[in-house]
C-alpha positions in Angstrom: 68.9 71.1 137.3 69.3 74.7 136.1 68.6 77.7 138.4 69.5 75.7 141.5 73.0 77.3 142.2 74.7 74.0 141.8 78.5 74.2 141.6 81.3 71.8 140.9 81.0 68.9 138.5 77.7 67.3 137.5 77.7 63.5 137.5 77.4 61.3 134.4 73.8 60.1 134.3 74.1 58.0 131.1 70.6 59.0 129.7 69.2 56.5 127.3 67.0 59.1 125.6 68.7 62.3 124.7 67.3 65.5 123.2 68.2 69.2 123.6 66.0 69.5 126.7 66.9 66.2 128.4 69.8 67.4 130.6 69.8 71.1 131.5 72.2 72.7 134.1 73.9 76.0 134.8 77.1 75.1 132.9 77.0 78.3 130.8 78.6 81.7 131.3 78.5 84.2 132.8 78.0 82.2 136.0 77.1 83.0 139.6 80.4 81.4 140.6 84.0 82.1 139.7 84.1 78.8 137.9 81.0 77.7 136.0 79.4 74.3 136.6 81.2 71.4 134.8 79.0 69.1 132.8 80.3 67.3 129.8 77.1 65.2 129.3 74.6 68.1 129.5 72.6 68.9 126.4 71.8 72.5 127.4 73.8 75.0 129.4 72.2 78.0 131.0 74.0 81.1 132.4 73.3 83.4 135.3 70.7 85.4 133.3 68.6 82.3 132.6 69.6 82.2 128.9 70.6 78.9 127.6 72.6 77.4 124.7 72.7 73.9 123.3 75.9 71.9 124.0 76.6 70.0 120.9 79.8 69.5 118.8 80.3 72.1 116.1 80.9 71.2 112.5 84.6 72.0 112.9 84.9 69.5 115.8 83.0 66.8 113.9 85.7 67.1 111.3 88.3 66.3 113.9 89.7 69.9 114.3 90.0 71.7 117.6 88.6 75.1 116.8 88.0 77.7 114.1 91.6 78.9 114.3 93.0 75.4 113.3 90.2 75.1 110.7 91.3 78.5 109.2 94.9 77.4 108.9 94.0 74.1 107.3 91.5 75.6 104.9 93.8 78.3 103.5 96.7 75.9 103.5 94.7 73.7 101.2 93.6 76.6 99.0 97.2 77.9 98.7 98.5 74.5 97.9 95.8 74.1 95.2 96.6 77.5 93.7 100.3 76.9 93.6 99.9 73.4 92.0 97.4 74.8 89.5 99.7 77.7 88.7 102.7 75.5 88.2 100.7 73.1 85.9 99.3 76.0 83.9 102.7 77.7 83.6 104.3 74.5 82.4 101.6 74.0 79.8 101.9 77.6 78.6 105.6 77.3 78.3 105.3 74.1 76.3 102.6 75.5 74.1 104.5 78.8 73.3 108.0 77.4 73.0 108.2 78.4 69.3 106.9 81.9 69.8 109.7 84.5 69.5 110.5 86.2 72.8 110.7 89.6 71.1 107.0 89.5 70.3 106.1 88.4 73.8 108.1 91.0 75.8 107.4 94.1 73.7 107.3 97.4 75.7 103.8 98.1 74.7 102.5 94.7 76.0 104.5 95.1 79.3 103.0 98.6 79.9 99.5 97.3 79.3 100.1 94.4 81.6 101.4 96.6 84.4 98.4 98.9 84.0 96.0 95.9 84.1 97.6 94.5 87.2 97.4 97.9 89.0 93.8 98.3 88.0 93.0 94.8 89.2 94.6 95.1 92.6 93.6 98.8 93.1 95.6 102.0 92.4 94.3 103.5 95.6 95.5 100.7 97.9 98.7 99.7 99.6 98.3 96.3 98.0 99.4 98.0 94.8 102.9 98.5 96.3 103.4 94.7 96.0 103.6 95.2 92.3 106.5 97.6 92.6 110.2 96.8 93.1 110.6 98.7 96.4 111.3 96.5 99.4 109.8 99.3 101.6 106.6 99.2 99.5 106.4 95.4 100.0 106.9 95.9 103.7 104.1 98.5 103.9 101.7 96.3 102.0 102.5 93.2 104.1 102.2 95.2 107.4 98.8 96.4 106.2 97.7 92.8 105.5 99.1 91.6 108.8 97.1 94.4 110.6 93.9 93.3 108.8 94.4 89.7 109.8 95.3 90.7 113.3 92.0 92.7 113.6 89.9 89.8 112.2 91.2 87.1 114.4 89.5 88.4 117.6 86.2 87.8 115.8 87.3 84.3 115.1 88.1 83.8 118.8 84.8 85.4 119.8 82.8 83.1 117.5 84.2 79.9 119.2 81.3 78.0 120.8 83.0 77.3 124.1 80.4 77.4 126.9 83.0 77.4 129.6 84.7 80.6 128.3 83.3 83.6 130.1 85.0 85.9 127.6 83.2 84.6 124.6 80.7 86.8 122.7 78.5 83.8 122.1 74.8 84.7 122.3 72.6 82.4 124.4 69.2 82.3 122.6 67.4 79.4 124.3 65.0 79.6 127.2 64.2 76.6 129.4 61.2 77.5 131.5 60.6 75.6 134.6 56.9 74.9 133.7 57.7 73.5 130.3 59.3 70.2 129.3 61.1 71.4 126.2 63.4 74.4 125.8 62.5 77.1 123.3 64.8 78.9 120.9 64.0 82.6 121.0 66.3 83.7 118.2 64.7 86.3 115.9 67.2 85.7 113.0 65.5 84.6 109.8 66.6 83.5 106.3 65.8 87.1 105.1 68.7 88.3 107.2 71.1 85.9 105.6 69.9 87.0 102.1 70.6 90.6 103.0 73.9 89.5 104.4 74.8 87.8 101.1 73.9 90.9 99.1 76.1 93.1 101.3 79.1 90.7 101.3 78.8 90.2 97.5 78.7 93.9 96.8 81.7 94.6 98.9 84.0 91.5 98.4 83.0 89.8 95.1 84.9 92.4 93.0 88.2 91.8 95.0 87.8 88.0 94.9 87.3 88.0 91.1 90.1 90.6 90.4 92.5 88.7 92.7 91.8 85.4 91.0 92.1 86.9 87.6 95.4 88.5 88.5 96.7 85.2 89.8 95.8 83.6 86.5 97.2 86.5 84.6 100.6 86.1 86.4 101.2 82.7 84.7 101.4 84.0 81.2 104.7 83.6 79.4 105.2 87.2 78.3 105.8 88.2 81.9 109.3 88.2 83.3 109.9 86.0 86.4 109.9 89.0 88.9 106.7 90.3 87.4 105.1 86.8 87.6 106.0 86.7 91.3 104.6 90.1 92.0 101.3 89.5 90.1 100.9 86.0 91.7 101.5 87.3 95.3 99.4 90.4 94.8 96.4 88.5 93.3 96.6 85.6 95.9 96.7 88.0 98.8 93.8 90.0 97.4 91.4 87.1 97.1 92.7 85.4 100.3 91.9 88.4 102.5 88.5 88.8 100.9 87.6 85.1 101.4 89.0 85.3 105.0 86.8 88.3 105.7 83.8 86.4 104.3 84.6 83.4 106.5 85.1 85.5 109.7 81.9 87.4 109.1 79.9 84.3 108.5 81.0 82.3 111.6 80.8 85.5 113.8 77.2 86.2 112.7 76.2 82.6 113.1 77.4 82.7 116.8 76.5 86.2 117.8 73.7 87.7 115.7 70.2 86.9 117.0 68.3 89.3 114.8 68.5 90.3 111.1 69.6 93.8 112.0 72.5 92.5 114.1 73.7 90.5 111.0 74.0 93.7 109.0 75.6 95.7 111.9 78.2 93.0 112.6 79.0 92.6 108.9 79.5 96.4 108.4 81.9 96.5 111.3 84.0 93.6 110.0 83.9 95.0 106.4 85.4 98.2 107.6 88.6 96.4 108.4 89.0 95.6 104.7 89.2 99.3 104.0 92.4 99.7 106.0 94.6 99.3 102.8 92.9 102.2 101.1 92.9 104.4 104.3 96.7 103.8 104.8 97.3 104.5 101.2 95.5 107.8 101.5 97.7 108.7 104.5 100.8 107.9 102.6 99.7 110.0 99.7 99.1 113.0 102.0 102.5 112.6 103.6 104.5 112.3 100.3 102.7 111.4 97.1 105.9 111.4 94.9 107.6 109.0 97.3 104.6 106.6 97.0 104.6 106.8 93.2 108.3 105.9 93.2 107.5 102.7 95.2 104.6 101.8 92.9 104.5 100.0 89.6 103.3 103.3 88.1 106.9 104.5 87.9 108.9 102.9 85.0 112.5 101.6 85.4 115.2 104.2 84.8 116.4 102.3 81.7 112.9 102.2 80.4 112.3 105.9 81.1 115.6 106.8 79.4 114.7 104.7 76.4 111.2 106.3 76.2 112.8 109.8 76.3 115.3 108.9 73.6 112.4 107.5 71.4 110.4 110.7 72.0 113.4 112.9 71.1 114.0 110.9 67.9 110.3 111.2 67.0 110.5 115.0 67.5 113.7 115.3 65.6 112.2 113.3 62.7 109.2 115.6 62.7 111.4 118.7 62.7 113.5 117.4 59.8 110.3 116.7 57.8 109.1 120.3 58.5 112.5 121.7 57.4 112.4 119.7 54.2 108.8 120.8 53.5 109.6 124.5 54.1 112.8 124.3 51.9 110.8 122.7 49.0 108.2 125.4 49.4 110.9 128.1 49.3 112.4 126.7 46.1 109.1 126.5 44.5 108.3 130.1 45.4 111.6 131.4 44.0 111.0 129.5 40.8 107.6 131.1 40.4 109.1 134.6 41.0 111.7 134.0 38.2 108.9 133.1 35.8 107.0 136.2 36.7 110.1 138.4 36.3 110.8 137.0 32.9 107.3 137.7 31.8 107.4 141.3 33.0 110.8 141.9 31.3 109.4 140.8 28.0 106.6 143.3 28.5 109.2 146.1 29.1 108.5 146.3 32.9 111.5 146.4 35.2 111.0 144.2 38.3 113.3 143.9 41.2 113.2 140.6 43.1 113.3 141.3 46.8 114.3 137.7 47.4 117.7 138.3 45.9 
């Protein structure tokens, strides 16, 4: 029934034998009419250009979910609940295991400095994500606004990947052709498994590092030697890092599955989406140009005032101790030199030579 400029609603035919080519109408978009043809029973929907797409339930709908948006919320809700439960269990086990370890050996300044440096290296010292590790509320706000902007920019790709044949604003690519002189429709897509292999390499090279570092930082946050506020910062920073990376991977995958019809389109779409993940580094570069000292004060790189004062006092004490040692050494050398001069003078006097000691 496609290509006949039929409008309205198609009747239910109750076909006994159904395949992709058994019931084809113009229920796709864009349409020749303001409202496309309605057909819930159709197996293939064609648009005004003669391109068609199969009308079947997506994997998300077979799971009982409405669309990718709901699926995203459910998926990351489950992941977050799992991480929180796992972190609580691991923290409780570590606290029980190390209950006899003295707190002084756990919270030493050297270990805390090393932990802060490790956390900053993991999350990125050139990213606004690193501001989450600091104590500044403004730094947290900047980091969270950056993450919100990234999610905001990724969600249009989620919406565009929805397989809704009645939506004329969808980016869905119609890749099927249903010729009038043929019984079966033919899929003209040029995308091959090679394209997905190249896609996997590209995504792994760009996202795998952040996923691993984020997960390691989440695990690292549970250790006993960290104070509660550092545990929260490390946990939040690590969780956000791997969550954004996994969300980017998810968005890129469903978008390419719905839109890309060639291997080159897979790469092009992926590069565009991956550019969004660089916003944190671009925003951080802008902040550093505006006022680098202000950024460092908000970052974990800056030590607490009490820690800084304690470090200065320790440095001064070390310098004072070095100076005292130098003074004692020079005094001992002076005493030894005067003793030698006296011996030389006594020897010369015995020989009848008068010697005047300039040291006197």
